[in-house]
N, C-alpha and C positions, 0 to 999 in steps of 0.2 A: 587116186589120181589128183584130186583137188588139193589134198594136203601136201603132196609133193610139189605142186605148182605154187602153192603159197610159200613154201620154204625157199624156192628159187627166187620168187619175187622179193621176199624178205632179204635174201642174200644180196641181191643186186640193187638194193635201195641206195639212192644218191646220198653221198656223204661229202659235204662241202670241204671239210678238212683233208680228206683223202684224195680229192680230185686234183690231178696235176694242173699246173698253170703257172703263169709268171706273176700274177697279181697277189698282193698281200692277203693272207688269211685273217688278218686282224680287222679288215674292213669288209663287212658282209652286206651285199645288197639284199634287201628284204622286200622291195616292191619297185616295179617299173611302171611308169605312166608315159605312154608315147602318143604324140600327135604328129602325123605325117601328112604333108601336102604333096600329093603325087600328081604328076601330069604325064600321061603315057607318051606324049610327043617330045618329052625332054629326057635327056640322059642324067639329069640331076633331080634332086628333091630338096624340099625344106621341111623343117619339123622342129619339134621340141621334145625333150626327155626330162621327166622328173623321176629321180632315183632316190629312194629312201634307203639309208645305210644304217647299219648297226656297227659302231666302232667298239671292238672288244677291248682294246687298250690304246693309249695315246700313240699316234703315229706322226711322223714328220710330213708326210704327203699322202694324198689320196689319188690313186691312179685308176684310170678308166680305159677300157678298150675303145678305140676310135679309129680303126684302120680305114683309111681313105675318107674320113669325115673331117669337116672343118667346123669348129665352134665359133659362133659370132659373139657369144657372151656366155658367162657362167656365174653362178652365185651359190653360196653356201648358206643354208638356213639352219640355225641352231637355236632351239628354244624360242622360235618365232621371230628371231632377229636375222635379217638377211645381210650378207656381206658379199659385195661384188668380188670376183676373182679375175 
């Protein structure tokens, strides 16, 4: 029983390249750091996200999901050098 369960788990393992979606498979998120400022009395929130990416090959743009979110600032940090976007 345990062996058959292990084979099912192995079969269903997440594979980034095989997962459907609209974002590029050439830019892979490897870590998310989130800070959220939540107030139960408000319908909105503030926060920050630090996303570490691995770029598999050069791309013209980096796209992120942000449905119903508004960014007040963004920056790209490469080799310790920050660039405002």
